[in-house]
Structures are given as C-alpha cells and as structure tokens.
VEXGULO-771614 format. One record per atom (N, C-alpha, C, O): x, y, z. Coordinates in Angstrom, 3 decimals, always signed. Each point is the difference from the previous one (the first is absolute). Layout:
BEGIN
        c1        c2        c3
         X         Y         Z
...
END
This chain:
BEGIN
        c1        c2        c3
   -51.807   -57.760   -16.851
    +1.034    -0.462    +0.931
    +1.001    +1.021    +0.574
    +0.527    +0.915    -0.632
    -0.359    -1.204    +1.871
    +1.159    +0.933    +0.930
    +1.538    -0.448    -0.446
    +0.431    -1.057    -0.459
    +0.164    +2.231    +0.771
    +1.408    -0.091    -0.331
    +0.839    -1.125    +0.696
    +0.998    -0.482    -0.535
    -1.467    +0.095    +1.767
    +0.676    -1.020    +0.677
    -0.511    -1.238    -0.585
    +0.748    -0.978    +0.022
    -2.136    +0.852    -0.644
    -0.440    -1.403    -0.828
    +1.010    -0.205    -1.197
    +0.552    -1.041    -0.359
    -0.469    +2.188    -0.110
    +1.004    +0.049    -1.116
    +1.355    -0.399    -0.315
    +0.546    -0.466    -1.000
    -0.014    +0.932    +2.658
    +1.564    -0.506    +0.311
    -0.256    -1.557    +0.327
    +0.865    -0.850    -0.214
    -1.999    +0.585    +0.697
    +0.023    -1.563    +0.578
    +0.055    -0.791    -1.157
    +0.795    -0.938    -0.066
    -1.843    +1.322    -1.200
    -0.211    -1.012    -1.077
    +1.412    +0.460    -1.225
    +0.050    -0.403    -1.162
    +1.098    +1.430    +1.910
    +1.282    +0.075    -0.854
    +0.031    +0.817    -1.062
    +1.028    +0.107    -0.670
    -2.532    +0.800    +0.288
    +0.157    +0.830    -1.215
    +0.581    +1.533    +0.362
    +0.208    +0.917    -0.793
    -0.048    -0.933    +1.987
    +1.176    +1.208    +0.747
    +0.929    -0.475    +0.823
    -0.300    -0.409    +1.121
    +1.429    +0.408    -1.544
    +1.171    -0.379    +0.687
    +0.359    +0.297    +1.531
    -0.004    +1.216    +0.196
    +0.203    -1.693    +0.541
    +0.654    +0.494    +1.451
    +1.147    -0.495    +0.358
    +0.408    -0.853    -0.788
    +0.257    +1.061    +1.664
    +1.167    -0.551    +0.398
    -0.168    -0.779    +1.316
    +0.184    +0.568    +1.077
    -0.515    -1.800    -1.150
    -0.521    -1.018    +0.794
    +1.146    -0.388    +1.011
    +1.186    -0.258    -0.203
    -1.994    +0.308    +1.451
    +1.303    -0.347    +1.140
    -0.691    -1.755    +0.487
    +0.628    -0.900    +0.559
    -1.869    +0.893    -0.945
    -0.901    -1.493    +0.375
    -1.133    -0.336    -0.659
    -0.633    +0.909    -0.536
    +0.304    -1.852    +0.473
    -1.205    -0.684    -0.204
    -0.372    -1.465    +0.031
    +0.836    -0.904    +0.007
    -1.996    +0.748    +0.008
    -0.801    -1.324    +0.604
    -1.023    +0.044    -0.783
    -0.149    +0.783    -0.938
    -0.711    -1.755    +1.352
    -1.253    -0.182    -0.682
    -0.830    +0.891    +1.118
    -1.190    -0.250    -0.196
    +1.298    +0.991    +1.058
    -0.933    +1.063    +0.459
    +0.628    +1.282    -0.052
    -0.876    +0.863    +0.049
    +2.141    -0.320    -0.136
    +0.534    +0.869    +0.448
    +1.013    +0.641    -1.218
    +0.828    -0.720    -0.558
    -0.961    +1.864    +0.286
    +1.171    +0.493    -0.706
    +0.531    +1.347    +0.877
    -0.649    +0.898    +0.537
    +2.197    -1.155    -0.626
    +0.293    +1.335    +0.703
    +1.210    +0.334    -1.417
    +0.556    -0.766    -0.786
    -0.512    +2.437    +0.977
    +0.687    +0.718    -1.141
    +0.909    +1.488    +0.515
    -0.620    +0.683    +0.815
    +1.393    -0.389    -1.043
    +0.469    +1.480    +0.214
    -0.678    +1.007    -0.460
    -0.422    +0.002    -1.157
    +0.202    +1.102    +2.091
    -0.817    +1.033    -0.462
    +0.511    +0.988    -1.147
    +1.190    +0.309    -0.058
    -2.301    +0.261    -1.015
    +0.619    +0.820    -1.113
    +0.839    +1.174    +0.372
    +0.890    +0.604    -0.598
    -1.551    -0.439    +1.994
    -0.068    +1.498    +0.376
    +0.654    -0.236    +1.775
    -0.690    +0.087    +1.015
    +1.995    -0.358    -1.066
    +0.345    -0.503    +1.371
    +0.073    +1.277    +0.908
    +0.473    +1.071    -0.380
    -0.981    -1.302    +1.591
    +0.300    +1.217    +1.037
    +0.819    -0.228    +1.378
    -0.177    +0.485    +1.117
    +1.325    -1.578    -1.698
    +0.998    -0.298    +0.901
    +0.999    -1.080    -0.721
    -0.206    -0.649    -1.026
    +1.183    +0.656    +1.756
    +1.093    -1.274    -0.594
    -0.793    -1.418    -0.412
    +0.366    -0.741    -0.912
    -1.418    +0.541    +1.694
    -0.570    -1.333    +0.076
    -1.743    +0.619    -0.083
    -0.709    +0.617    +0.795
    +0.530    -1.100    -2.045
    -1.938    +0.414    -0.415
    -0.316    -1.226    -0.806
    +0.323    -0.375    -1.127
    -1.137    -0.169    +2.182
    -0.666    -1.447    -1.236
    -1.407    +0.402    +0.405
    -0.390    +0.866    +0.783
    -0.231    -1.702    -1.503
    -1.450    -0.503    +0.077
    -0.560    -1.448    -0.343
    +0.082    -0.688    -1.017
    -0.642    +0.503    +2.170
    -0.659    -1.820    +0.149
    -1.332    +0.072    +0.080
    -0.634    +0.425    +0.967
    +0.030    -0.999    -2.370
    -1.388    -0.069    -0.599
    -0.228    -1.531    -0.154
    +0.771    -0.943    -0.175
    -2.269    +1.061    +0.321
    -0.678    -1.597    -0.072
    +0.286    -0.098    -1.199
    +0.489    +1.047    -0.424
    -0.613    -2.214    -0.671
    -0.469    -0.194    -1.258
    -1.390    +0.214    -0.285
    -0.400    +0.415    -1.087
    -0.453    -0.741    +2.217
    -1.297    -0.003    -0.551
    -0.350    +1.536    +0.451
    +0.345    +0.573    +1.033
    -1.280    +0.008    -2.318
    -0.356    +1.343    +0.408
    -0.719    +0.231    +1.283
    -0.975    -0.679    +0.322
    +1.387    +1.497    +0.299
    -0.945    -0.096    +1.547
    +0.507    +1.837    +0.199
    +1.142    +0.432    +0.155
    -2.410    +0.326    -0.231
    -0.111    +1.074    -0.214
    +0.751    +1.149    +1.236
    +0.572    +1.045    -0.308
    -0.705    -1.414    +1.313
    +0.765    +0.418    +1.239
    -0.377    -0.945    +1.135
    -0.947    -0.784    -0.057
    +1.938    +0.956    +1.302
    -0.023    -0.506    +1.195
    -1.489    -0.464    +0.530
    -0.230    -1.152    +0.368
    -0.775    +2.234    -0.378
    -1.202    -0.371    +0.517
    -0.952    -1.331    -0.422
    -0.956    -0.644    +0.433
    +2.022    +0.688    -1.754
    -0.893    -1.591    -0.333
    +0.989    -1.068    -0.215
    -0.202    -0.746    -0.958
    +1.180    +0.564    +1.653
    +1.184    -1.131    -0.201
    -0.713    -0.778    +1.074
    -0.943    +0.456    +0.646
    +1.549    -1.884    -0.468
    -0.308    -0.888    +0.744
    +1.569    -0.065    +0.986
    +1.032    +0.618    -0.258
    -1.248    -1.462    +1.292
    +1.048    -0.193    +0.782
    +0.945    -0.660    -0.610
    +1.139    +0.467    +0.024
    -1.382    -1.578    -0.636
    +1.287    -0.685    -0.751
    +0.572    +1.003    -0.787
    +1.167    +0.245    +0.305
    -1.581    +0.339    -1.123
    +0.850    +0.636    -1.041
    +0.787    +1.290    +0.886
    +1.050    +0.517    -0.381
    -1.677    -0.185    +1.439
    +0.643    +1.270    +0.722
    +1.232    -0.689    +0.505
    +1.061    +0.593    -0.199
    -1.028    -1.665    +0.774
    +1.150    -0.667    +0.759
    +0.836    -0.140    -0.902
    +1.155    +0.253    +0.343
    -1.320    -0.585    -1.447
    +0.974    -0.586    -1.213
    +0.601    +1.146    -0.450
    +1.218    -0.057    -0.173
    -1.859    +1.211    -0.084
    +0.590    +1.196    -0.508
    +1.031    +0.716    +1.259
    +1.062    +0.620    -0.052
    -1.776    -0.964    +0.945
    +1.124    +0.892    +1.029
    +1.221    -0.995    +0.671
    +1.013    +0.501    +0.489
    -1.246    -1.982    -0.531
    +0.732    -0.837    +0.207
    +1.146    +0.289    -1.129
    +1.106    +0.209    +0.500
    -1.158    -0.157    -1.945
    +1.071    +0.496    -0.802
    +0.290    +1.039    +0.358
    +0.976    +0.173    +0.730
    -1.685    +0.725    -1.115
    +0.691    +1.634    +0.160
    +1.461    +0.147    +1.374
    +1.016    +0.686    +0.101
    -1.838    -1.998    +0.926
    +1.332    +0.520    +0.925
    +1.093    -0.675    -0.315
    +1.091    +0.421    +0.383
    -1.210    -1.764    -1.251
    +0.909    -0.696    -0.243
    +1.136    +0.633    -1.129
    +1.205    -0.248    +0.045
    -1.941    +1.211    -1.170
    +0.529    +0.505    -1.227
    +0.531    +1.346    +1.101
    +1.213    +0.044    -0.204
    -1.547    +1.018    +1.224
    +0.644    +0.429    +0.499
    +1.521    -0.234    +0.607
    +1.033    +0.669    -0.017
    -1.333    -1.691    +0.452
    +1.168    -0.789    +0.774
    +1.204    -0.102    -0.689
    +1.145    +0.239    +0.386
    -1.693    -0.749    -1.792
    +0.848    -0.449    -0.796
    +0.663    +1.078    -0.686
    +1.001    -0.376    -0.611
    -1.263    +1.618    +0.528
    +0.244    +1.244    -0.599
    +0.396    +0.643    +1.091
    -0.252    +1.188    -0.206
    +0.822    -1.342    +1.451
    +0.864    +0.683    +1.019
    -0.997    +0.671    +1.074
    +0.580    +0.508    +0.959
    -1.796    -0.435    -0.964
    -0.532    +0.671    +0.936
    -0.259    -0.902    +1.184
    -0.871    +0.439    +0.751
    +1.353    -1.466    -0.436
    +0.162    -0.632    +1.086
    +0.262    +0.734    +1.441
    -0.742    +0.005    +0.982
    +2.094    +0.647    -1.162
    +0.200    +0.613    +1.160
    -0.223    +1.262    +0.410
    +0.064    +0.182    +1.216
    -0.389    +1.034    -2.131
    -0.645    +1.095    +0.289
    -1.566    +0.255    -0.110
    -0.736    +0.904    +0.393
    +0.533    -2.138    -1.125
    -1.734    +0.454    -0.451
    -0.314    +0.242    -1.240
    +0.842    -0.191    -0.877
    -2.186    +0.682    +0.554
    -0.782    +0.275    -0.938
    -1.598    +0.574    +0.137
    -0.582    -0.167    +1.072
    +0.129    +0.623    -1.824
    -1.300    +0.449    -0.095
    -0.977    -0.942    -0.652
    +0.045    +0.068    -1.228
    -0.824    -0.838    +1.660
    -1.075    -0.773    -0.702
    -1.347    +0.898    +0.095
    -0.523    +0.412    +1.035
    -0.061    -0.137    -2.841
    -0.764    +0.650    +0.039
    -1.453    -0.658    -0.547
    +0.220    -1.052    -0.599
    -1.585    +1.390    +0.650
    -0.716    -0.568    -0.654
    -1.061    +1.455    +0.149
    -0.586    +0.382    +1.013
    +0.587    +0.144    -2.179
    -1.334    +1.124    -0.013
    -1.301    -0.405    -0.501
    +0.206    -1.038    -0.628
    -1.121    +1.253    +0.596
    -1.572    -0.764    -0.054
    -0.759    +1.200    -0.474
    -0.075    +0.937    +0.796
    -0.481    -0.819    -1.930
    -0.795    +0.756    -0.629
    +0.462    +1.429    -0.154
    +1.093    +0.262    +0.504
    -1.919    +0.954    -1.277
    +0.327    +1.042    +0.291
    +0.952    +1.010    +0.596
    +1.053    +0.548    -0.329
    -2.112    -0.544    +1.625
    +0.253    +0.335    +1.390
    +1.441    -0.370    +0.486
    +0.618    +0.795    +0.708
    -0.134    -1.870    -1.043
    +0.996    -0.960    +0.770
    +1.095    -0.003    -1.237
    +0.845    -0.873    -0.200
    -1.063    +2.039    -0.560
    +1.299    +0.075    -0.887
    +0.220    -1.230    -1.048
    +1.006    +0.003    -0.710
    -2.149    -1.256    +0.610
    +0.103    -0.859    -1.429
    +0.442    +0.552    -1.127
    +0.063    +1.162    +0.401
    +0.301    -1.115    -1.538
    +0.113    +0.401    -1.563
    -0.520    -1.298    -0.723
    -0.823    +0.102    -0.911
    +1.218    -1.098    +1.245
    +0.209    -0.962    -0.675
    -0.992    -1.293    +0.864
    +0.351    -0.799    +0.869
    -1.656    +1.006    -1.517
    -1.203    -0.995    +0.491
    +0.225    -1.407    -0.334
    -0.668    -0.699    -0.762
    +1.913    +0.319    +1.578
    +0.505    -1.597    +0.153
    +0.393    -0.021    +1.404
    +0.062    +1.182    +0.339
    +0.225    -1.905    +0.609
    +0.086    -0.232    +1.066
    +1.701    -0.127    -0.063
    +0.466    -0.787    -0.824
    +0.377    +1.497    +1.621
    +1.329    -0.037    -0.225
    +0.987    +0.659    +1.105
    -0.117    +1.219    +0.128
    +1.137    -1.917    +0.741
    +0.382    +0.852    +0.958
    +1.603    +0.609    -0.657
    +0.741    -0.534    -0.825
    -0.617    +1.648    +1.454
    +1.220    +0.568    -0.623
    +0.695    -0.590    +1.445
    -0.535    -0.408    +1.031
    +2.060    +0.555    -1.449
    +1.096    -0.314    +1.418
    +1.308    +0.845    -0.433
    +0.496    -0.389    -1.057
    +0.049    +1.307    +1.587
    +0.359    +1.268    -0.277
    +1.232    -0.206    +1.160
    -0.235    -0.194    +1.193
    +1.499    +0.270    -1.748
    +0.820    -0.356    +0.906
    +1.391    +0.694    -0.398
    -0.044    +0.748    -0.977
    +1.302    -0.918    +1.643
    +1.274    +0.439    -0.324
    +0.404    +1.411    +0.373
    +1.046    +0.624    -0.176
    -2.353    -0.274    +0.820
    +0.372    +1.320    +0.556
    -0.986    +0.639    +1.501
    -1.129    -0.396    +0.289
    +1.832    +1.320    +0.389
    -1.003    +0.447    +1.195
    -1.439    +0.490    -0.637
    +0.069    +0.770    -0.957
    -1.200    -1.120    +1.370
    -1.128    +0.353    -0.251
    -0.580    +1.353    +1.053
    +0.266    +0.067    +1.200
    -0.985    +0.811    -1.857
    -0.766    +0.510    +1.431
    -1.679    -0.045    -0.120
    -0.718    -0.335    -0.942
    +0.453    +0.732    +2.061
    -1.474    -0.216    +0.092
    -0.686    +1.340    +0.520
    +0.391    +0.546    +1.031
    -1.176    -0.173    -1.610
    -0.751    -0.658    -1.207
    +0.886    +0.165    -1.246
    +1.051    +0.635    -0.095
    -1.792    -1.441    -0.964
    +0.864    +0.133    -1.003
    -0.524    +1.296    -0.662
    -0.948    +0.605    +0.503
    +1.548    -0.186    -1.605
    -0.068    +1.471    -0.998
    -0.369    +0.637    +0.925
    -0.227    +1.203    -0.129
END
C-alpha cells in the first residue's frame, strides 16, 4: 500500500484541507513555499496516464478552489503533476502539487 493510500485510510496523519468522497487535499510535509499542498484521488491511480477525465477535472477544480482560499488568487501559483520516474514522480499515486505564496522561477530547480 502506498503512502497516500495510508493517508487516505487514516493510518498516517495529515493536515487536511479538504475531503469528499473522491478527493483528499492536505498540506505537503516538505513545503517548497508558503503555500504547498497536494490534491489526490482517494482511489489509487498510479499516474496521470491512467486517469479518466472526470477525476482529473475534479482534482484540478478542487486544487484551484483551495489555492484561491489560501491566498493565491491574486498573484498565482504553480500546479504540478509529475508522471513516472522520468517526470519526477516519487509516489506512485496520482497527485497535484500546488505551490504558491512566493515568486517561482522557470525552469524549476
């Protein structure tokens, strides 16, 4: 069972921002900015290439709503979905990183 599935089942605690029957959003444990949270599907989907349209829309919608509520509406934020090893994905469970609250450069790192 992956770490995000353990968070969903409650065996690993998180700082929840939002939860419904399909989606969980929580603060990142290693934040890269004043705002850094993850939005994940509650159903285990390994990566974006295996996701269906409805869950992708739901994840992105929830990410933008939470970003706005956390003060990113005026200046913006970065929405990131890493995919597989070459894309930098380190947890094999689809997730969106939302990072904001400071200027971000491109390319990252």
